[in-house]
N, C-alpha and C positions, 0 to 999 in steps of 0.2 A: 141631328147630324145630317148635313146635306150630302148629295151625291157627288162623287168625284167628277171633275170636268177638266177639259184641256182647251187652252186658249192660244191662238196663233198671234204672236206679237213680234217685236223687233228688238235686237240687242241694243243696250244703251252705251256701248263702248265706242269703238273706232268707226271711221267713216265707211267701212266695208258694208255695213247695213245688213248683217246676217239676220235671217229669220229664226225665231225661237218658238218652240212649243212649250208652254208652261202648264204643267199638270198639277192641279190642286186636288189633293186627296180628300176623302171624306172627313178625315180628322183635321183638315186645314193645312197640313204640311205641303210644301211645294217642291217639285222637282222640275228640272228643265232639260231639254234636249234640242238639238238642231232641227229646224223644220226642213224635211227632205223636199218639200215642194217650193221652197223659196229660191228664186233664181240667183241670189247672191252667193249662197253657201251650200245649197243642196244637202242640208242636214249636218254639215260639219260645224263645229264650234271650236274656238281657241280655248286656252286654259282659263282665261277670265270668263268667257261666255259659259263654259261648262260649269263654272262655280257660281253662277248667278243665284241659284237657289240658296246658297250659303250666305248671301248678302242681305237677306230679307228680314233679319231680326231688327228689334227696336232699340238695341243698345246704341247710345249716342244720338238717337233721333231727337229732333225738335218736334214736340207734340202739341204745344200750346203757344199762342202769341205771348210775347214778353215786351214790356215797356220798362226801360231802365233796369233790366235784369229781373223784373218781377212779373209773374203771370198776370195776363190781362185778357179781357174779352176781345173777340174779333172786332166788335163795334168800337170799343175804345181805341184799339190799336190802329184800325184803319181811319177812324176819325182824326187821330193825331197825325198820321202820315199825310192825309189829304190837307189838313189844316196847315201843317208846317211847309209843305210844298207850295200851297197856294199863297201863303204869306210871303215866302221867300221870292216867288215869282212877282208878286205885287210890289215888293220893296226893291228888288234888285234886277228884275227882268228875267225872261225865260232862260237865258244862257247861264243863270246862276245855279241851275239844277242839272242833274245828269243821272242817267241809268247806265250801269255796267252789267251786261247780261252774258249769256253763256250758250255754247253749242250743246249743252245738256238740255236746254229748253226744247219743247216740241214746237213745230212750225206755228201752231195756233197760239201758243204762249208768246212767241217772238212777235207775231203779227200784232197782237193786242198791245204789247209794250211799245213797239215802234209807232203804232197809230197814236197812242196817247202822247208820246214825247214829240214826234215830228208833226202830227196833225192837229193836236189840241193844246199842248203846252206851247208849241211853236218854236221849239229848238231842235237841232239835230244832235244834241249831246246825248246820244245813245250809242254805245259801242259794245263790243263783245270780246270775250276771251278768244274767239276765233281770229281776232286781230293778231294774236300771237302765233297762229299756226298756218293761216292760208291767205292772208291779205295780199301778199306779193303775187300769188297766183291770180287773184281777182284783178289786180292792176295790170299784170302781164297779159291776161286774156283780153281785157278791154283795149289795151294799146294795140294788140295784134288783130283781134277779131271784131272789135267794136262792141262786144258784150262779154260778160263773164260766162263763157261756154267751155265745158269739158266735152270735146267732140266725140270721144269713144265710149266703149262699154267694156265690161269685164271679159266678154268673149274674145276681145282683141288680144288679151294676154295669151289665149290658147290658140289663136289663129296666126300670131306673129311668128316669123322665123328668127327674129332677133328682138330681145327685150333688154333695154338699157335702164338700169335702176340707178338713179342719181340722188344722192343724199337721202336714201331710203333704206332703213334696215327692215325691209318688208317681212322677213322671216319672223321678226318679233313684233313689229308694229301693225302689220296687216297679214297675219299668218294664214288666213283662209285664202286670200288672193295668192299668197306665195305657194300654197299647196296646189292651187289650180295651175300655177305656172310650172311647178316641178312635174306635175302630171303630164302637162303638154310637152315638156322637155323629154320625158321618158317615152311618150307616145310618138312624137314627130320630130324630135331632135332640136327643139328650140334652143338657140344659143342665148346665154345670159352674160351681160357685161354689167359689172357693179362699179360705180364711181363714188368713192367714199374715202375720206381720210383714215377711217378706222377699218380694221379687218373684223367685220361684224359676223354674226351668224349667217347673214345673207351672203356675204363675200366668200364664205367657206364652201358654198355650193355652186359657184359661178364658173364660167369658162375663162373669163378675164376680169381681173380686179385692178382698176386704176386707183392706187392709194395716193391720191394727189394731195398737194399742199392745201390746207383749208382756205377756202375763199377764192380759189383760182378757176372756178367753173366757167366763168365768162371767157377766159383765155382759152380754155380747152374747146369750148363750142364755137368760139370765133375761128379758131384754127380749123375746126371741122367744116365750117361754112366756106372758108377759103379753099380747103381741100376739095370740097364738092364742086366748086366752081372750076377749079384748076384741072380736075380730072374728067370733066364733062358729065359728072353724076347729077348735076342740077337739072331740073326739068324746066328748060327755058320756055317752052310753050305754056306750061302752067303758070310760071312766074309772070309772063307777059299778059296772059288772059285774066288772071285772078288776083294779082297783087300790085302793090305800089311800094317803092322805096328800096328795091333790091340793090341797086347800084350803090346807094349811100351806105347801106348796111354792109355790103361786101367790101367797099373801100375802107371803112373803119376797121372791119374784121381783119382784112389783109395787112393793114398797118399795125394792128395790135398783135397779130399772130402770123408773121410772114413766112414761117417755116415750121416743120415738125420739130426741128431742133430747138427753136425759140420757145415753142409751146412746152416741150419737155423740160427745158431749163426752168421756165416760169412756174410750172406745176410740180416740179421736183419728181419727174417720172423718167423712165428710160425711153429714149426715142422709139425703140422697137415697140413698146407698149402703146404709145400714142399712134404710131403708124398702123398697128394691128387693129385698133379701134376704128380709126378713120376708114381703113380699107373695108372693114366688115360693114360699117354703116353705109358706106357708098354702094356696096354691092348687094345690099339686102333691101328690097322694096318693102317687104312686110316688116316694118320696124316700129315698135312702140317704145317711147321714152317715158318712163314712169318717174316722177319726182315728188319729193315730199319735203319734210322740214329742213333737211340739210341744204336745200335750195331756198326755201321760203324764209327761214329764220335768219335773215342776214340784212346788214345795212345796205346791201346791193342786191337784195333778193329779186326785185322786179326785173332788173337787168339780166339776172341769171335765167329767169323764166323766159324772157324774150330771146336770149341767146339760143335756148333750146328750141323754141318755136320757130325761130328763123331757119334753122336747119330742116325742119319739117316742111315749112313753106317752100324752101328752095327745091325740095324734091317732090312736092305735091303730095306728101304723105300725111294727109289730114282727113279724118272722118271716113276712111274706107276700111274694110275688114283687115284687122291685123296691123294697123298703122295709125300713128298720131301721137302727139304729146298728151300725157295723162297725169293730171294732178290728183293724188290720193290724199284725202283729208284725215285729220286726226280725231275728230269728234263725230258723234252719231248724227248730228244735225247742223254741222257747219254749213253744208250746202243749203239747207232750209233757211238758215239765218240770212244767207246771201240773197235768197229769193224774196224775202219779205222786207229787206232793207235794214238788217240788224247792224250794219256797219255805219259809222258816223258820216261817211262820205257817200252813202247811198240814200235813195229816197224810199222806194218800194217797188216790187214787181219788176226788178231790173231797170228801173228808171233812176236817173241820177241828176245831181244839181248842175252837171255840165250841159244839160238840155234845158234851155230857158223856158220851154213850154211844160216841162214835167211837173214843177210844183203846182201850177194852176190845174193841170189835169188831175193830179192826185187830190188836190183840194176840192175840186168839183165832185169827185167820186165820194170822198168822205164828208162832203157838205160842211166844210169848215173854212173860215176865212183866215185861220191862224197858222196855216201851213208853213213849216220851216222853208227858208229860201236859200240857205247856204249850208255848207258842210259843218258838222259839229266837231268836237274834240275827239281825236283818236285816243286809244287807251293810255299810252304813256303821257300824252299831253293832258288827258283828263285828270290823272292823279297828280300831275304837277300843278294843275289849276286847283285841285282840292287842297293841296298843301299850301299854296300861296293865298287862299281865301277867295278865289274867283268862283269856285264851286262851293256853295254853302249848304246844299242838300243833295245827298247822293244815295241812290238805291242800287244795291248789288244783288243780283239774282242768280243763284245756282253756280257760283264760282268763288274762288279763294285767292283773290289778288294779293293778300298779305303774304302769301308764299310764292305764287306763280309769276307775279310781275317782276321785271328786272328792277334792280336797285330796290329790293323789297323792304329794306330798312326804312328808306325814305317814304315808301308807300304806307307803311305802318304808321309812321309819324304823321302823314297826311290824314289818314283815317282818324287818328287820335285827336287831331286839331279841328276836324270838320264839325260844323255846327250841328248837323243832323244826318245821321247815317241809318239807313234801313237795310236790313239783310233778310232776304227770303231764301231759305235753304232747307235741305233735308236733314242735315246733321250740324252739330256744333263744329266750327272750324276756327282756325286762327283769325279769320276775318270777322266771324260773328262776335268775337270778343269786343269789337269796337262798335257794335250795333246799339243805337238808342232804341230802336224797335227791331225785334227779331220775330220773323213770321214763319210758321211751319208749312213748308211746301210738300206737295205729293212727290213720292219717289217712284222709280221704275216699278212696275207691277201695280201701281195705284192710279197712274195718270193715263190719259187717253188722248190720242191725237195722231199726227203724222210726222215722219222724218224723211229726209231725202239723202241718199247715200252718194258716194263719190262718182257714180255713173249716172247721176240724175234720176235715180229710181226712187219714187215715192212709196213708202210702206207705212202701214198702220202700226202704231204702238198702242196696244190695248191694255186696259186695266183688267186684272184678274184677282186683285186683293182689295178688301175694303180699306178706306183711308183711316188710319188709326188716330186716336185722340181727336184733336180739332184741326187736323191737317186738311189743306185745301189745294186745288191745282193752281199753278202759277197764273193761268189766264183769268181765273176767277178773282184772284187777289188783285191783279192789276185792274180788271174791269170794275170791281167794287170800289177801288180807290178813285178811278175816273168818275164814277157816278157821284161820289162825295165831293169831287172837285167841280161839279156842275155840268158834266158831259154825259149824263145818263142815257140820253136818246141814242147816242152814237156807240154805246157799249152795252146795249141790251141784248146780250147773247144768252141763249138758253143752254147751249152745249158747244163742244168743240166743232161739231158738224156745221153749225151756223157760222162760226168763224172761218172755217175752211171754205165754205161757199163764197163768202165775201172776198177772201184772198184770191180764189180762183176767178171770180168776176173782175176783180181789179186787174189781174194779169191780162185779161182780154179787153179791158176798157180802152177805147180809142186806140186799139192796137191793130194797125193795118198790115201787120207782118214785119214791121221794122224791129220789133223785139221778139226774139225767138222764145223767150220764156212766156208761154201762153198755155194755161191749163183751163181755158174757158169751157172746155168740154166737160169739166167737173163742177161747174158753177151751179148746176141744178140738181145735184145729188140729193136724194132724200136721206133722212137720218138712217134708214135701213140700208141704203146703198153705200153710204159712208161707212157704216159699221162693217159691211162685207167687202170693202174696197180691197182688191188684190194688188200686189206690187206692180207698178207701171212706171214707164219712163215719161218724162216731159221732153218736148212739148206735146200737148194734147189739146189743140184748139177745138172750138165748138163744131167745126165741120169735119173732124177726124173721128175715126172709129177706134183708134188705138194710138198709144204714145209712140213717138218716133225714137228709134234707137240711136243710130249714129247721126251726127250733124256735120255740116260743112263739107261733106264729101262731094257735093255738086259744084264746089268752087264759089258758091254764093255766101257772102258774109254779111252780118247785120251792121254794115256801115252805110254811110250816105250814098256811096257809089257802088256798093256791093263787093268791094275788093278788100282783101286783107292787107295789113300794113307790116312790112319789115320794119323793125326798130333798130337803128344803129346803136350799138353798145360797145363799151370798151372795158377792159379789165382795170379795176381800181384797186388801190392798195387797201390794206386793212384799216378799218375805221379807227381802231385802237391798236397800234403795233406794240409788240413786246419791247422791253428795254431792260436795262440792268436791274432795275428795281422789281420788275414783274416779268421774268424771263420766259415763262411758260404760257402756252395757249390752252385755255380750258374750253372744252366742248361739253354741252349738256344734252340730255335726251332721255328716252324711255328705257325701262326694263321690260323684260318679257311678260311678267305676270302682274305688273302694277299699273295703276291708272291715276293720272293727274296727281293730286296731293293725298292719295290713298284713303280718302274718306270712305270709300266703299271697299276696295280690295284689301286695305290694311287690316281689316278685321277678319279675314279669311285665312285660317292657318295654312292651308295648302298653297295659297298664293304668296305667303310670306316665306315659305320654306326654301326656295331656291336662292334668294338674296335677302337674308333676314336682317341685315344692318347696312347702313350707308357706307359705301366704299368708293374710293376714287381709283381709277385705273391709271397706271403710269407705265411708261416704257422702262424696261429693266435698267438701261444705261443711265437714265435720269435718276432712278431710285438709288443706284449705287453712288452717283455723284452727290446726292443729297443726304446720303447716310440713312436711307429709309429701307426697311425690310418689310416683307409681306406681313400684314397684320398690325403694323405700327399705326398708332393714332397720329394723324397729321393735321396741321392747321393750314387751311387754304385761304389766302388773302388776295383781294383785288382792290382797286381804288374805291370800291363801293361798299365793301363789307367783308366779313369773314365767315368761315364754316369749318367744321371738323368732320373727318371721316376716317375709316380704316383704309390703309394703302393696300393695293393689289397690283402686282406687276402683271402686265399683259403683253403678249407678243403682237397683239392687234393694234397697239398704240404706236404711232410714229414718235420718234425722238423729239423732245421739246413740246410734246402735247399731252394732255390729260383729259379724262372723261369722268364727269360726275353726274349720276342720275338726277332727274328733276323732281323726284317724288316726295322726299322727306320733308315733312312739315314739323312745326313745333308740337304737334300732338303725337309724333312718333320718334322724335329725336331732339336732343338739346339744341343743336344749332348745326343742321346739315342741309339747309335750304340752298339750292343752286341759285334761286332768285336773289338771295342776298349778295351774291357775287356778280351777277350779270349786269351788263351796262345798259343804261336807258338810251342807247344810240339807235336811231331808227332809219329805215329806208325812206328816202325823200318822196317817193311816189306812193308807197303803200302804207307807210307808218308802222310797218312791222319791225319789232325790235331785233337786234342782233343777239341771239341766244346761243350761237355756235362758236363764238370767238371772243373771249375776254382774257387779257393778260393777267396772270396770277403769279404769286410765289407760294411755294409749298415748303413747309418745314416740319420736322418730327417733333411731336410733343413728348417731353420727358415723363412718360407715365410711370408712376411709382407703384400703383396698386390697381387691382381690377376686382370687380365683383359681378355676381349674377344673382338676380332675384327672380324666382318663379312664384307667381301668385295668381289668384283668381280675381284680384282687385284691378280696377282700371285707374292707374295712377298717372300723375305728372310730376316726376321727381324735380326737386329744385336744389340748387347749391352744388351741383356736380360739374366738373370740368366737361365731362361728356357722358351722355346716356343715350341709349336707343332702345326701342322695344319691338318685339315681334309677337303677333298672335300665334298661339300654339293650341293644340287640343287641351281644353280644360282651363285656359287662361292666357297669361302673358309671360314672356321672358324678357327681363330688363337687363341689358348689358351696361355696366357702370365702370367708370375709370376716373382716375385723378392724378394730378401731379404732386399732391400732398404726400407726406410720409405715410406708410401703410397704417400706422397707428391712428392717424387722423382720418384716413379713409374708412377705417372700421367704425369710428364714431359717426361719420357722415352717413354711411350705409345703414348702420343700426337704427337710425331714425325711421327708416322705412317700415320696420316691423314693431315700432313702439306702440302702434295702435292695437297690436295683438294682446289680448288679456294675458297676464303673466302666467296664469296657471295652464295656458294652452301652448306656451312658447318654450321650446327646448333650445338652449344656446350653449356654445362652447367657444372660449377664446384661448388661443395659444400665443401668449405674448412673446415667447422666444422666437417663433417663426412668423409672427405678425399675421396670423390667420384667424378668421372668425367664421363660425357656422351656426345657423339657427334654422329651426323648422317648427311648424305648427300644424296641428290637425284639428278637425272639427269634432263635434260630439259623436259623430259616427265613426271616427277614426280615419277619415280621409285626409290626405295631405292638402293643405290650403296655402302654405307658404314655405319657401326654402330660400335661404340667403347664404351665399358663400362669398367670402372676401379673402384675398391673399395678395402677396406681392405680385407685381406684374409678371405674367408668364407661369404662375404656379397654381392656377385654379384647376381643380380636378375636372375630369370629363363629367358633363351634367346630363347625359342622355338618360341614365337610370332615373334620376329625380324627375326629369321631365316626363318620363313614362308614367311615374306614379301620379303626377298631377293630371295627366291625360286620362288615366284609368277611372278616376272618380270612384274608386273602390276603397273600402277600409284596408289599411295597411296590414300586412302579415306581421307576426311578432318578429320575424327575421328582418324585414324591411325597417320596422320601427327601431330596432336596436342599431341598425346601420345608419340611421338618418344623420347623426352628427358627424359621421366620418365623411359624408358626401360621396361615398363610394358604394357601388352595388355589392351586396353580400356574396354574389356569385356572378360570373360573366353574363352580360346581357348583350345579345347581338344587336347591332345598330344598322339601319339602312343607310345612314350617313346623310349628307346634304341632299335634298331632293333635286333631281335633275328633270324628271318628267312629272309635272304638276297634275296632268290629266289623270295619271294612274298611280301617283304617289310612289314612284320608283326612285330610289336613292343611289348615290354614287357607289356605295359599297356593293349593292346588288348588281350594278352594272359591271363593276370590277370583277366580281365573282363570275358573271356570265362570260366576260372576255377571257379570263384565265381558264375557264372551262371549255373554251374552244369556239365561242361565237366570234365570227370574223367580219360581220357586216352589220350595218344598222338594221337591215331587214331581218336578219337572223335574231337579233336582240328583240326586235319588235314581236316576232313570233313567240319568243320565250317569255318576255316580260310585259308585252304590250307597249312599252316605252316607244314614243315616236310615231305611234299609229293613229293618233287622233288629230291634233292640230299641227303636229310636226315641228313645232318651234324648238324642241329640244334635240332635234336630229343632229345639228351641228356640234353640240357639246358631246353627244355620244360618239360622233365620228372623230372628234378630237381625242377622246379617250382611246378609241381603236388605233388611231395613228400613233399615239404615244406608246401604246403597247407594242406595236410593230417595230417602232424605232428602238425601244428598249431591248426587244428580242434580237435585233440585228447587231447590237453593240457587243 
């Protein structure tokens, strides 16, 4: 038995880049806590980060290479990958192959993949799932600043007097940053404005919420630019000395948004709301505008980014304490991927194809004559090319495009038709189903390298667990393939430190200061220094002793003349407007406790407890008009596909709009993927798809029966109109439903327990009431299966049975006798739906606390701890308090 040890590493979730301390006990069990010394989070973790220790099991892991679905050796698998890619390139040219990679990769993984594709295969057909979350920010930054630069740091959230959150549900998607902001608000009175079509958890804590019409951000910020100029709030001296294009941008903005009244009409806001925002922005020098996917994920996302930046340029509020535009990223290493050239229209180290000298420069550094000289296919175009046969060999690394891409049904068809598909990943996914070769990649806790967060801070992600089975790091997998393709000398890396040194050296190569991304000061790190590398900001050139925090505050920009560019933009109409056939606008986004397609978080019971099944949020008036009630199963249809989910009416939804979370894949529900509905319409500058606005129609499914299966088995039910599953303590709970008569539903559902030996299965059918109940126990008398089927709306409460599954204890005689009734032999208290995932506090506990006299979120926190860790449940607790006060006043 080894001694216990603790390793400092970085969280693998969002772009906040929190520090984590992972403690591996002497018996091998792992626990995690926030790293109090990390400058991104100072010891705090969100609900997902707090549960990281619960994601380290091997269930669902890919542990060995597979070829054509059968186990293979690494040698045979990689020989085949190298052979097929080499043969395809020889026959059809380098542009016939492609890599689709991920912000889950570490910088070193990204670097090696980009080097192989662009430097030695000679094509730029490598793109990343970060194209779906922040490509518009990259394009907007380059147009305005000359380089992809986030000027500010997280401290600006705390030093600002006004923080404007645009298209960012920060409370759920970046909760640690949000808590830093709320702390600043409590301490120094920071004002918060939220601009979002939905009344989200973030909007419930702000001073002003502009619930604008989706897609009208450009109009709102054009109006702000005109207001700043008209009221004398623009900094004309700064504009003259440090920018170009102000008059053209202002002229178009003034024509687009000539008055507050015109803006209010176009954005569907009250004029007083617009005026209040404009006046507050104009009067507050220390203003930070934070934007995220609500801005980026749009067919006009780049213009939205530049409309925001224009207002900061006009006031000179760039790169100084407490001011500036701030893009927050959704993935842990979206920024690192941008640094190494992980996007198809980038080269490497912030060099691009728009600079004619850049390909030769990178080619000289890599010592390759085969350097790519033109941009490659962006994500949507890449899968279109896969579908029509232009891409004949495709390698997908650490991402699940069969679910996450827009028009996902067409993407799945493309993968099925592709000649050769390689998938390297941690777990089996909807995408791995299409793999000719499946390669087992290292997971968080097993891999070693660096990530860069949203404030340009590089942190070490360290391994603290052995790699199980035949798992290998992504960089090793790519490098071994490159060697087999004949490029051994260029990919002879001993470890991630060697890759990082090369990456750092490339950033400084022939860089006379024209590119701000320069970490040449790290190019000579020893392996020991790399191992001990503390979190730091870039740039850090070779002549600097420390990384630079804020950038651009001196008014010098990485353009040919050193000046920033105003970009004239105008409000455009929706790329796909609603019509009589598809009259509602569907928005997609994240849930508080889930991550991407749930491959990691979906197996953690406490992360599934708050939202255990796919649900679509509707405005109450729309639900009434459609004849839909809370809890009804509905079908959602767009021009691209369909999905099903349970309906939930929400006061936070505007009339005519709906919201469906992005997370559910075919491994967690029958057909609830938002990607199946989303349109493959992209921004013309960034290539980022429109994921926030697709016209749909919604109709109630005539559900005749419902069922619930509680089991220890990991199943994929087939033949059901709808099913979804949630991890619970001890196993899984499957929700089943159908439009068939209840008698037929019983026959369908009963197949799920046919595998149970007859002598272990107790079952009961009441044909008169069309109900069915079955239960099974193991040799020790512990509950292993429970299946309940009844007409729609007549299922008994299942909390008692679920507690029996969770207990993993032999059943008492009383419980055994009660099994087939489906009802507890005596009342069992229930905590209800979990509201606070960090401390497992349920809605019933909160209701009891409120009825017992708790009158504030802080009082409830002292009593139950709810809301005292990441704080992302505070808005829901506050809503319960408000509802209680309203009820008391009636």
